[in-house]
C-alpha positions as CSV (number, residue, x, y, z in Angstrom):
1,A,-0.7,30.1,4.6
2,I,1.7,27.3,3.6
3,A,2.9,26.9,7.2
4,H,-0.7,26.8,8.3
5,Q,-1.5,24.0,5.8
6,K,1.6,22.1,6.9
7,N,0.5,22.3,10.5
8,L,-3.0,21.2,9.6
9,L,-1.6,18.2,7.7
10,Q,0.6,17.3,10.7
11,A,-2.5,17.2,12.9
12,V,-4.9,15.5,10.5
13,I,-2.8,12.7,9.0
14,P,-1.8,11.1,12.4
15,S,-5.5,11.1,13.5
16,Q,-6.4,9.5,10.2
17,E,-3.7,6.8,10.7
18,A,-5.0,6.2,14.3
19,E,-8.6,5.7,13.0
20,R,-7.4,3.4,10.3
21,E,-5.5,1.3,12.8
22,R,-8.6,1.1,15.0
23,I,-10.8,0.0,12.1
24,G,-8.2,-2.5,10.9
25,N,-7.8,-4.0,14.3
26,D,-11.6,-4.3,14.7
27,L,-11.9,-6.0,11.3
28,H,-9.1,-8.4,12.2
29,D,-10.1,-9.2,15.7
30,E,-13.9,-9.2,15.6
31,V,-14.9,-10.0,12.0
32,G,-12.0,-12.3,11.4
33,A,-12.5,-14.2,14.7
34,T,-16.2,-14.7,14.0
35,L,-15.6,-16.0,10.5
36,S,-12.9,-18.4,11.8
37,S,-15.3,-19.7,14.4
38,L,-17.9,-20.3,11.8
39,R,-15.4,-22.1,9.6
40,M,-14.4,-24.4,12.4
41,L,-18.1,-25.2,13.1
42,I,-18.6,-26.2,9.5
43,E,-15.3,-28.2,9.5
44,K,-16.3,-30.1,12.6
45,N,-19.5,-31.3,11.0
46,V,-18.6,-31.6,7.4
47,E,-17.4,-35.2,7.6
48,E,-20.6,-36.4,9.4
49,I,-23.0,-35.3,6.7
50,P,-23.8,-37.0,3.4
51,G,-24.2,-36.1,-0.3
52,T,-25.5,-32.7,-1.3
53,V,-25.3,-31.3,2.2
54,H,-21.6,-32.3,2.3
55,T,-21.0,-30.5,-1.0
56,F,-22.8,-27.4,0.3
57,S,-20.7,-27.4,3.5
58,M,-17.5,-27.6,1.5
59,Q,-18.6,-24.8,-0.8
60,S,-19.5,-22.7,2.3
61,K,-16.1,-23.3,3.9
62,A,-14.4,-22.2,0.7
63,I,-16.4,-19.0,0.6
64,I,-15.6,-18.3,4.2
65,D,-11.9,-18.9,3.5
66,G,-12.1,-16.3,0.7
67,V,-13.8,-13.7,3.0
68,I,-11.2,-14.3,5.7
69,R,-8.4,-13.6,3.2
70,N,-10.2,-10.4,2.1
71,V,-10.7,-9.2,5.6
72,R,-7.0,-9.8,6.4
73,E,-6.0,-7.9,3.3
74,I,-8.3,-5.0,4.0
75,S,-7.1,-4.9,7.6
76,H,-3.5,-4.9,6.5
77,Q,-4.1,-2.1,4.0
78,L,-5.9,0.0,6.6
79,S,-3.1,-0.4,9.2
80,P,0.1,-1.9,7.7
81,H,2.9,-2.7,10.2
82,V,5.7,-0.6,8.8
83,S,7.8,-0.3,12.0
84,G,10.7,-2.5,13.0
85,P,13.6,-3.9,10.9
86,H,11.3,-5.9,8.6
87,G,7.9,-4.2,8.9
88,F,8.2,-1.9,5.9
89,Y,9.8,-4.7,3.8
90,D,7.1,-7.2,4.6
91,S,4.2,-4.7,4.1
92,L,5.4,-3.4,0.8
93,H,6.2,-6.9,-0.5
94,Q,2.7,-8.0,0.5
95,L,1.1,-5.1,-1.3
96,C,3.2,-5.8,-4.5
97,D,2.5,-9.6,-4.3
98,T,-1.2,-8.9,-4.2
99,I,-1.0,-6.7,-7.3
100,N,1.3,-9.2,-9.1
101,A,-1.1,-12.0,-8.4
102,S,-3.7,-10.2,-10.5
103,G,-1.6,-10.8,-13.6
104,K,-2.5,-7.4,-15.1
105,L,0.4,-5.4,-13.6
106,Q,3.8,-6.5,-12.6
107,V,5.6,-4.6,-9.8
108,S,9.4,-5.1,-9.3
109,L,11.2,-3.8,-6.2
110,E,14.9,-3.0,-6.4
111,P,16.7,-4.1,-4.4
112,E,14.4,-6.9,-3.2
113,E,15.8,-6.7,0.3
114,I,14.6,-3.2,1.3
115,T,16.1,-1.9,4.6
116,L,15.1,1.6,5.7
117,P,17.5,3.6,8.0
118,E,17.1,2.4,11.6
119,N,16.5,5.9,12.9
120,L,13.8,6.7,10.4
121,A,10.7,7.9,12.2
122,A,7.7,5.5,12.1
123,S,5.5,8.3,10.8
124,T,8.0,8.7,7.9
125,S,7.9,5.0,7.1
126,M,4.1,5.1,7.1
127,A,4.1,8.1,4.8
128,I,6.4,6.4,2.3
129,Y,4.2,3.3,2.3
130,R,1.1,5.4,1.7
131,V,2.8,7.4,-1.1
132,I,3.8,4.2,-2.9
133,A,0.4,2.7,-2.4
134,E,-1.3,5.8,-3.9
135,L,1.2,5.8,-6.8
136,L,0.3,2.1,-7.5
137,N,-3.4,3.0,-7.3
138,N,-2.9,5.8,-9.8
139,T,-1.0,3.5,-12.2
140,I,-3.7,0.8,-11.9
141,K,-6.6,3.2,-12.5
142,H,-5.2,5.5,-15.1
143,A,-1.8,4.6,-16.7
144,R,-2.7,1.5,-18.8
145,A,0.7,0.2,-17.7
146,T,2.0,-3.4,-17.6
147,H,5.0,-2.9,-15.4
148,V,6.1,-0.8,-12.5
149,R,9.7,-0.4,-11.2
150,I,10.3,0.9,-7.6
151,H,13.9,1.5,-6.7
152,F,15.3,2.3,-3.3
153,G,18.7,3.8,-2.7
154,R,20.6,5.5,0.2
155,K,23.1,8.3,0.3
156,E,24.7,7.6,3.7
157,D,26.9,10.7,3.8
158,A,24.0,13.1,2.9
159,G,21.5,11.2,5.1
160,V,19.0,10.9,2.2
161,L,16.7,8.0,1.2
162,E,16.0,8.0,-2.5
163,I,13.0,6.4,-4.2
164,G,12.4,6.1,-7.9
165,Y,8.9,5.1,-9.2
166,Q,8.5,4.3,-12.9
167,D,5.7,2.8,-14.9
168,N,5.5,2.1,-18.7
169,G,2.0,3.6,-19.1
170,I,0.6,6.5,-21.1
171,G,2.4,9.2,-19.0
172,L,1.1,12.6,-18.4
173,N,0.2,13.5,-22.0
174,E,-3.4,12.3,-22.0
175,P,-6.4,13.5,-20.0
176,N,-6.9,12.1,-16.5
177,P,-3.7,10.0,-16.0
178,N,-1.4,10.4,-13.0
179,G,-1.9,14.1,-13.3
180,S,-1.0,16.6,-10.6
181,N,-4.6,17.9,-10.5
182,G,-6.0,14.5,-9.3
183,M,-6.9,13.9,-5.7
184,G,-4.5,11.0,-5.5
185,M,-1.5,13.2,-6.5
186,R,-2.5,15.9,-4.1
187,N,-2.6,13.3,-1.3
188,I,0.9,12.2,-2.4
189,E,2.2,15.8,-2.4
190,S,0.7,16.4,1.1
191,R,2.4,13.4,2.6
192,L,5.7,14.2,1.0
193,N,5.5,17.8,2.3
194,M,4.8,16.5,5.8
195,I,8.1,14.5,5.8
196,Q,10.1,17.3,4.2
197,A,10.8,15.3,1.1
198,R,11.8,16.7,-2.3
199,W,10.5,15.2,-5.5
200,E,10.8,15.6,-9.2
201,M,8.3,14.5,-11.9
202,Q,9.1,14.0,-15.5
203,Q,7.8,16.5,-18.0
204,R,4.4,16.0,-19.8
205,N,4.3,14.4,-23.2
206,S,6.9,11.8,-22.3
207,R,6.1,8.1,-22.3
208,G,5.5,6.5,-18.9
209,F,5.3,8.1,-15.5
210,E,8.3,8.8,-13.4
211,L,8.6,10.2,-9.9
212,F,11.9,10.6,-8.0
213,I,11.8,11.3,-4.3
214,S,14.5,12.3,-1.8
215,I,13.7,12.0,1.9
216,P,16.0,13.3,4.6
217,W,16.5,10.9,7.5
218,K,19.3,12.3,9.6
């Protein structure tokens, strides 16, 4: 039964990623291009019109700029570029910068210059990104935390990538936090199983949430 579930996940998750990539590209290419064209049209005429209409045009341009930024962020989250020497680093930093900009939760990455092993499969890089994104989502929704620390380390001899995730929230001792019964945690466990990772979660009734992950890459 466990082997069947693993095979099913290995079939379903890649198809999900392919569909996310298609939708993300459509958003970026079609919606983004249309909005950019509309913005240029307003910009072309904005200096030629007086008074109230000029103010309205400037406000419209500002709104379109906001929508373009949102479309880019949604597109990136649907299909982040995690391959290549800097892809994972750039995508994770962009995600954390967006969260930090809210001012409600601060996320620190250690070390700041994250380099994944060169021979790490792209599917593994994507799984790691999705796991971290889901952990952050859980923290934002349930943990009442103000700070998250994400630490990366490598054991070269053992061929293991280690990731530590810690927040200073309410932990697992109250109803409906980052609990293992939630859909988000089940998604995390499924992705970790798919890449043959091992993980350890701190015991309930302790302050904050901690998850330590070991991922083989050789």
